[in-house]
C-alpha positions as CSV (number, residue, x, y, z in Angstrom):
1,M,112.3,79.0,0.9
2,K,110.0,77.3,-1.5
3,N,107.8,79.5,-3.8
4,I,104.0,79.3,-3.1
5,L,101.4,79.8,-5.8
6,T,97.7,80.2,-4.9
7,I,94.9,79.7,-7.4
8,G,91.3,80.6,-6.4
9,Y,92.3,81.5,-2.8
10,Q,94.0,84.7,-1.8
11,I,96.3,84.5,1.2
12,P,96.7,87.8,3.0
13,G,100.2,89.2,2.2
14,F,100.7,87.0,-0.8
15,S,98.7,88.8,-3.4
16,D,101.6,88.6,-5.9
17,Q,101.4,84.8,-5.8
18,Y,97.6,84.7,-6.3
19,K,96.0,83.8,-9.6
20,S,92.3,83.5,-10.4
21,I,90.7,80.2,-11.4
22,T,90.2,81.6,-15.0
23,S,93.8,82.8,-15.4
24,N,95.2,80.0,-17.5
25,T,98.3,80.1,-15.3
26,S,101.1,77.4,-15.3
27,M,101.6,75.6,-12.1
28,S,105.3,75.4,-12.8
29,D,105.6,78.9,-11.3
30,G,105.2,77.4,-7.8
31,D,106.9,74.7,-5.7
32,V,103.9,74.5,-3.3
33,I,100.5,75.1,-4.8
34,V,97.2,76.0,-3.1
35,F,94.2,75.3,-5.4
36,C,90.7,76.2,-4.4
37,P,87.9,75.4,-6.9
38,D,85.7,78.3,-5.7
39,M,84.2,79.5,-9.0
40,S,81.7,81.9,-7.6
41,G,81.3,85.0,-9.8
42,E,83.8,83.7,-12.4
43,Y,81.3,82.7,-15.0
44,H,78.0,84.2,-16.3
45,F,74.6,82.5,-16.3
46,D,71.3,83.5,-17.7
47,G,68.6,81.7,-15.7
48,Y,68.2,78.1,-14.4
49,F,67.8,74.7,-16.0
50,E,66.7,71.7,-13.9
51,G,67.1,73.8,-10.7
52,K,70.8,74.6,-11.5
53,P,72.4,77.9,-12.7
54,K,72.4,77.8,-16.5
55,L,75.7,79.1,-17.8
56,T,75.7,81.1,-21.1
57,E,77.2,79.4,-24.1
58,T,80.4,81.4,-23.8
59,S,80.8,80.6,-20.1
60,S,80.0,77.0,-20.7
61,R,82.9,76.7,-23.1
62,E,85.1,78.7,-20.7
63,I,84.4,76.4,-17.6
64,E,85.1,73.3,-19.7
65,R,88.4,74.8,-21.0
66,D,89.5,75.9,-17.5
67,S,88.7,72.5,-15.9
68,K,90.7,70.7,-18.6
69,H,93.6,73.2,-18.2
70,W,93.8,72.7,-14.4
71,S,93.5,68.9,-14.7
72,N,96.5,68.9,-17.1
73,E,98.5,71.3,-14.9
74,I,97.9,69.2,-11.8
75,I,99.1,66.1,-13.6
76,E,102.3,67.8,-14.8
77,A,102.9,69.5,-11.4
78,L,102.7,66.2,-9.6
79,K,105.1,64.6,-12.0
80,A,107.5,67.5,-11.2
81,D,107.6,66.6,-7.4
82,K,105.3,69.4,-6.3
83,T,102.9,69.5,-3.4
84,I,99.3,70.6,-4.3
85,F,97.0,71.6,-1.4
86,V,93.3,71.5,-2.6
87,F,91.2,73.7,-0.4
88,L,87.8,71.9,-0.5
89,A,85.3,74.6,-1.5
90,E,81.6,74.1,-1.6
91,K,80.4,72.0,-4.5
92,K,78.6,74.0,-7.1
93,E,76.5,72.4,-9.8
94,Y,75.7,74.0,-13.1
95,S,73.9,73.3,-16.4
96,I,76.2,74.1,-19.3
97,F,75.5,74.5,-22.9
98,S,76.0,71.2,-24.9
99,H,74.7,71.8,-28.4
100,K,71.8,73.3,-30.4
101,E,69.3,71.5,-32.6
102,F,66.6,72.8,-34.9
103,S,63.1,71.4,-35.5
104,G,60.9,72.2,-38.4
105,T,61.9,73.6,-41.8
106,G,62.4,76.9,-43.5
107,R,61.2,79.9,-41.6
108,S,59.3,77.8,-39.1
109,Q,62.5,76.3,-37.8
110,T,62.7,76.4,-33.9
111,P,66.1,76.2,-32.1
112,M,66.4,73.9,-29.1
113,N,69.3,74.2,-26.7
114,Y,70.6,71.1,-24.9
115,Y,72.5,71.2,-21.6
116,D,74.8,68.9,-19.6
117,S,75.3,68.8,-15.9
118,Y,78.6,70.1,-14.6
119,D,80.3,70.9,-11.3
120,N,83.4,72.6,-10.0
121,Y,85.2,69.3,-9.2
122,R,85.4,68.1,-12.8
123,W,89.1,69.0,-12.9
124,V,90.2,66.3,-10.4
125,P,92.5,64.0,-12.4
126,L,91.6,60.9,-10.4
127,S,89.4,57.9,-11.1
128,N,87.0,56.8,-8.4
129,F,86.9,60.2,-6.8
130,S,83.8,62.3,-6.1
131,V,82.6,64.8,-3.5
132,T,79.2,65.2,-2.0
133,S,77.8,68.5,-0.5
134,V,77.6,68.0,3.2
135,K,78.2,70.9,5.7
136,G,79.6,70.7,9.2
137,K,81.9,72.2,11.7
138,Q,83.1,69.3,13.9
139,I,86.2,67.7,12.5
140,Q,88.1,64.9,14.3
141,K,91.7,65.6,15.3
142,P,94.1,64.1,12.8
143,K,96.4,61.3,13.9
144,Q,99.2,62.3,11.5
145,A,101.7,64.5,13.3
146,E,102.4,66.7,10.3
147,F,98.7,67.8,10.1
148,L,98.1,68.1,13.8
149,T,99.8,71.6,14.3
150,F,97.7,73.0,11.4
151,F,94.5,71.6,12.9
152,N,95.2,72.9,16.4
153,S,95.9,76.4,15.0
154,Y,92.7,76.6,13.0
155,K,90.2,74.2,14.6
156,S,87.9,77.0,15.6
157,E,87.9,78.4,12.0
158,L,87.7,75.1,10.1
159,S,84.5,73.7,8.7
160,Y,83.7,71.4,5.8
161,D,81.4,71.9,2.8
162,V,81.9,68.5,1.1
163,V,82.8,64.9,2.0
164,I,85.1,62.8,-0.2
165,E,84.3,59.4,-1.7
166,S,87.4,57.8,-3.1
167,N,89.4,54.5,-3.1
168,N,92.6,56.3,-3.9
169,I,92.9,58.6,-0.9
170,D,94.7,58.1,2.5
171,P,92.2,59.7,4.9
172,I,93.5,62.5,7.2
173,Y,90.4,64.4,8.4
174,F,87.1,62.9,9.4
175,T,83.7,64.1,10.4
176,S,82.9,64.0,14.1
177,T,81.6,60.5,14.0
178,G,84.7,59.2,12.0
179,S,82.5,57.8,9.3
180,R,83.1,60.2,6.4
181,I,86.3,61.7,5.0
182,V,86.6,65.5,4.7
183,G,90.4,65.6,3.9
184,G,93.1,63.2,2.8
185,R,96.3,62.7,0.7
186,V,97.0,61.0,-2.6
187,K,100.7,60.1,-2.9
188,T,101.8,59.9,-6.5
189,K,105.1,58.6,-7.7
190,N,106.7,62.0,-7.2
191,G,104.3,64.6,-5.7
192,N,101.7,65.0,-3.0
193,F,98.1,65.7,-3.7
194,I,96.5,66.9,-0.4
195,F,92.8,67.6,0.0
196,M,91.8,69.5,3.1
197,P,89.2,71.8,4.8
198,Y,90.6,75.3,5.0
199,P,90.3,78.4,7.2
200,K,88.0,81.2,5.9
201,Y,88.7,84.8,6.8
202,S,86.8,88.1,6.6
203,Y,88.3,90.2,3.7
204,D,87.1,93.4,5.4
205,K,88.7,92.5,8.7
206,F,92.1,91.9,7.2
207,T,92.2,95.0,4.9
208,E,92.6,98.7,5.6
209,Y,93.4,101.9,3.7
210,D,96.7,103.8,3.6
211,K,97.2,107.6,3.5
212,E,96.7,107.5,-0.3
213,D,93.3,105.6,0.1
214,N,94.8,102.5,-1.4
215,E,93.5,99.2,0.0
216,I,96.2,97.2,1.7
217,W,96.5,94.2,4.0
218,S,96.3,95.1,7.7
219,K,99.0,93.9,10.2
220,E,96.5,91.4,11.5
221,G,95.9,90.0,8.1
222,L,99.6,89.8,7.2
223,N,100.3,87.9,10.4
224,W,97.5,85.5,9.7
225,G,98.7,84.9,6.1
226,N,102.3,84.3,7.2
227,K,101.1,81.8,9.7
228,L,99.1,79.9,7.2
229,V,101.9,79.8,4.7
230,S,104.3,78.6,7.4
231,H,101.9,75.7,8.3
232,L,101.6,74.7,4.6
233,L,105.3,74.7,4.1
234,E,105.8,72.6,7.2
235,I,103.3,70.1,6.0
236,D,105.1,70.0,2.6
237,K,108.5,69.4,4.3
238,A,107.1,66.7,6.6
239,T,105.3,64.8,3.9
240,A,108.5,64.9,1.7
241,L,110.5,63.4,4.5
242,S,107.9,60.7,5.3
243,T,107.9,59.5,1.7
244,D,111.6,58.7,1.8
245,K,110.9,55.6,4.0
246,T,110.0,52.5,2.1
247,P,106.5,51.1,3.0
248,P,106.8,47.6,4.4
249,P,105.6,44.8,2.0
250,D,102.6,42.7,3.1
251,W,104.6,39.6,3.8
252,V,106.5,41.3,6.6
253,F,103.3,41.0,8.8
254,E,103.2,37.1,8.4
255,A,103.4,35.1,11.6
256,N,107.0,33.8,11.1
257,F,108.2,37.4,11.0
258,T,106.2,38.6,14.1
259,L,108.3,39.9,17.0
260,K,107.6,38.7,20.6
261,K,106.1,42.0,21.9
262,E,104.6,43.1,18.7
263,K,101.3,41.4,19.1
264,S,100.7,42.6,22.7
265,L,101.6,46.1,21.8
266,I,99.3,46.1,18.8
267,N,96.5,44.9,21.0
268,K,97.2,47.6,23.5
269,I,97.2,50.2,20.7
270,K,93.8,48.8,19.6
271,S,92.4,49.0,23.1
272,V,93.6,52.6,23.5
273,E,92.2,53.5,20.1
274,D,88.8,52.1,21.0
275,K,88.8,54.2,24.2
276,I,89.8,57.3,22.2
277,A,87.1,56.6,19.6
278,S,84.5,56.3,22.4
279,L,85.7,59.5,24.0
280,N,85.8,61.3,20.6
281,E,82.2,60.3,20.0
282,E,81.2,61.6,23.4
283,L,83.2,64.8,22.8
284,A,81.8,65.3,19.3
285,L,78.2,65.0,20.6
286,T,78.9,67.5,23.4
287,Q,80.6,69.9,21.0
288,E,77.6,69.6,18.7
289,K,75.2,70.5,21.6
290,L,77.4,73.4,22.5
291,S,77.7,74.6,18.9
292,A,73.9,74.5,18.6
293,E,73.5,76.4,21.9
294,L,76.0,79.0,20.9
295,E,74.3,79.7,17.4
296,I,72.1,82.4,19.0
297,K,75.2,84.4,20.0
298,N,75.7,85.0,16.2
299,L,73.1,87.7,16.6
300,L,75.8,89.7,18.3
301,F,78.7,89.6,15.8
302,E,77.9,87.6,12.7
303,T,77.0,88.4,9.1
304,G,75.8,86.5,6.1
305,K,74.4,83.0,6.4
306,P,75.4,82.5,10.1
307,L,73.5,85.7,11.0
308,E,70.5,84.5,8.9
309,Y,70.4,81.2,10.7
310,A,70.6,82.8,14.1
311,V,67.8,85.2,13.3
312,T,65.6,82.3,12.1
313,K,66.3,80.4,15.3
314,A,65.5,83.5,17.4
315,L,62.2,84.1,15.6
316,G,61.3,80.4,16.4
317,V,62.0,81.2,20.1
318,L,59.6,84.2,19.8
319,G,56.8,81.9,18.5
320,Y,57.1,82.6,14.8
321,H,57.4,80.0,12.1
322,A,60.4,81.2,10.1
323,E,62.4,79.6,7.4
324,G,64.4,80.5,4.3
325,Y,63.0,80.3,0.8
326,D,64.8,79.4,-2.4
327,D,63.0,78.0,-5.5
328,G,66.0,78.5,-7.8
329,T,64.8,81.9,-9.0
330,L,63.7,83.7,-5.8
331,E,65.8,83.5,-2.6
332,L,64.5,85.0,0.7
333,D,66.4,85.1,4.0
334,Q,63.2,84.5,6.0
335,V,59.6,84.0,5.4
336,I,58.0,84.7,8.8
337,V,54.5,83.9,10.0
338,S,53.3,84.7,13.5
339,P,50.8,82.8,15.5
340,E,48.5,85.7,14.9
341,E,48.9,85.0,11.1
342,E,50.8,88.1,10.2
343,R,53.2,87.4,7.4
344,Y,56.7,89.0,7.1
345,I,59.7,88.9,4.8
346,G,63.0,89.3,6.6
347,E,66.4,90.3,5.3
348,C,69.6,90.2,7.4
349,E,72.6,92.4,7.1
350,G,75.9,92.6,9.2
351,K,78.5,95.3,8.7
352,D,82.0,95.4,10.1
353,N,82.4,99.1,10.8
354,R,79.4,101.1,9.5
355,A,75.6,101.4,9.8
356,I,73.1,99.4,7.8
357,D,72.5,101.4,4.6
358,I,69.8,101.8,2.0
359,S,71.2,99.1,-0.3
360,K,69.9,96.3,1.9
361,F,66.6,98.1,2.3
362,R,66.2,98.2,-1.5
363,Q,66.9,94.5,-1.6
364,L,64.2,93.9,1.0
365,A,61.7,95.9,-1.0
366,D,62.5,94.0,-4.2
367,A,62.2,90.6,-2.3
368,I,58.7,91.6,-1.0
369,H,57.6,92.6,-4.5
370,E,58.9,89.4,-6.1
371,D,57.3,87.3,-3.3
372,F,53.9,89.0,-3.9
373,E,54.1,88.1,-7.6
374,R,54.0,84.4,-6.7
375,D,50.6,82.8,-7.5
376,E,50.3,81.3,-4.0
377,V,50.7,84.6,-2.2
378,S,47.5,86.6,-1.9
379,N,48.6,89.5,0.4
380,E,51.9,91.6,0.3
381,A,54.2,90.7,3.2
382,I,55.5,93.1,5.7
383,G,59.2,93.9,5.6
384,I,61.6,93.4,8.5
385,L,65.3,94.4,8.2
386,F,67.5,92.8,10.8
387,G,70.6,94.8,11.3
388,N,74.0,94.0,12.9
389,P,76.2,97.0,12.2
390,H,79.7,97.6,13.8
391,R,79.4,94.0,14.5
392,L,82.8,93.5,16.1
393,L,82.2,96.2,18.7
394,K,80.4,95.5,22.0
395,P,76.7,96.4,21.6
396,A,77.0,99.2,24.2
397,D,79.8,100.8,22.2
398,R,77.8,101.0,18.9
399,K,76.3,104.3,17.8
400,D,74.3,104.4,14.6
401,Y,72.5,101.2,13.7
402,F,70.7,102.4,10.5
403,T,71.5,105.3,8.2
404,K,69.0,108.2,7.9
405,K,68.0,107.1,4.4
406,C,67.3,103.6,5.8
407,L,65.2,105.1,8.7
408,D,63.3,107.3,6.3
409,G,62.6,104.4,3.9
410,A,61.3,102.2,6.8
411,K,58.9,105.0,7.9
412,R,57.7,105.5,4.3
413,R,57.1,101.8,3.6
414,S,56.1,100.8,7.2
415,Y,58.9,98.2,7.5
416,A,60.3,97.2,10.9
417,L,64.0,97.7,11.8
418,V,65.4,95.2,14.3
419,K,68.7,95.5,16.0
420,T,70.0,91.9,16.3
421,P,71.8,92.5,19.7
422,D,68.3,93.6,21.0
423,L,66.8,90.4,19.5
424,F,69.6,88.4,21.3
425,N,68.6,89.9,24.7
426,V,65.0,88.9,24.5
427,T,65.8,85.5,23.0
428,K,68.3,84.7,25.8
429,Y,65.6,85.5,28.3
430,L,63.0,83.3,26.6
431,L,65.4,80.4,26.2
432,E,66.0,80.5,30.0
433,N,62.4,81.3,31.1
434,N,59.0,79.9,30.0
435,N,57.0,83.1,29.6
436,E,54.4,83.0,26.9
437,D,53.1,86.5,27.9
438,Y,56.4,88.1,27.4
439,Q,56.9,86.1,24.1
440,K,53.6,87.6,22.8
441,K,54.6,91.1,23.9
442,C,57.8,90.8,21.8
443,R,55.8,89.9,18.8
444,E,53.4,92.8,19.5
445,A,56.5,95.1,19.7
446,I,57.5,94.1,16.2
447,K,54.0,94.5,14.8
448,N,53.6,97.9,16.5
449,G,57.1,99.0,15.5
450,L,56.5,99.2,11.8
451,G,58.1,102.2,10.3
452,N,60.6,102.5,13.2
453,I,63.3,100.7,15.1
454,V,61.6,98.0,17.1
455,K,61.7,98.5,20.9
456,F,61.2,95.3,22.7
457,P,59.7,95.2,26.1
458,N,62.2,95.2,29.0
459,V,63.3,91.8,30.1
460,P,61.5,90.9,33.3
461,K,63.7,91.1,36.4
462,K,64.2,88.0,38.4
463,K,62.2,88.0,41.6
464,S,64.5,88.3,44.6
465,S,64.2,85.3,47.0
466,K,63.7,86.3,50.7
């Protein structure tokens, strides 16, 4: 069995084969390599420059050094007949320290720092290659058989954060419309360089604690990791076999070499492909509509950004104007304004197996304070904490939603606490029924619920038809 080495992406059950993006590891230690350029949390920054995180002088040198290291390692690994899977992480742009100049003379000299733009894809050793930040969930089924099994196994977990622009890549994965590339392969003289969207997993879901209170991978996590590695090794094996066959030269397709049935079969294939493309387009549009419709269900089980988006959408259904805010310095989950002109700041939190605690509450308080410091804000906003604890349990099976400290803090500061499953119930009703009176009552429940857990009015019962 080939050795697998993972850099920047930890596969459950393969922690010994994992190295960080800053590790300066040699790729010669692996036969099959997974490389994920997710540099989040690896470098230090001290503010923003031109709207991008500004790395410290030390971290600026480190990110340049690491990028050069991985570029060289990839070149050598491909020469050594290795397969490198690049898991296409979100593109992150930075401002890195370039040099320092001084103006003036003597004691009046003033230092001036200069910065260059940088991103986490500078290590790619290919010409005419770039990625653009575009997010989406709908990916076309690949035509290549060796990638189809992987796609079918993970299609519900796959999404893309970037699209590829390159003349050197053989496309494999496309966006739903088929117009943009989100994965592909570069065949070098010896090795394979494969760019692909990848499955994300919940670290909390795939870990547990043993009797000595050591964190270990759960059985579910180990099974998931073994399956992923198996798929990657199968792709490596299939691509190695496919490269043994000599590609036909262009002159083979000239008229005097054309076989009798070749042209009719090619035309038939083209006709079938056109039908498939049309059906794929219809399927993609329908899937997008379904995906948009299902977003509200994220109130029941999600955390992070998916939960934030679902809360924002639900608040819109309740008649609020709600949107996220990020000026490069201050980031807020939701700035919420009601038709009655009450202004709120919302924070969202989902927990796998415990109640919402005071840490998120403190974050909400800090956000409100920083928001109030802005020149354009004249009145301090009211806080709302949207909580989705024990998120993988059915709502009826959940017990404590907020800790006692969180409840006491809400009462002291007059913040509202909202259970996101409760928000789902009222949103579901309003999506299916045009009822402005009930919509207003829900907003009043939030306004009148300050200092407590909000109790929404009961969903009106359907009138029985006689």
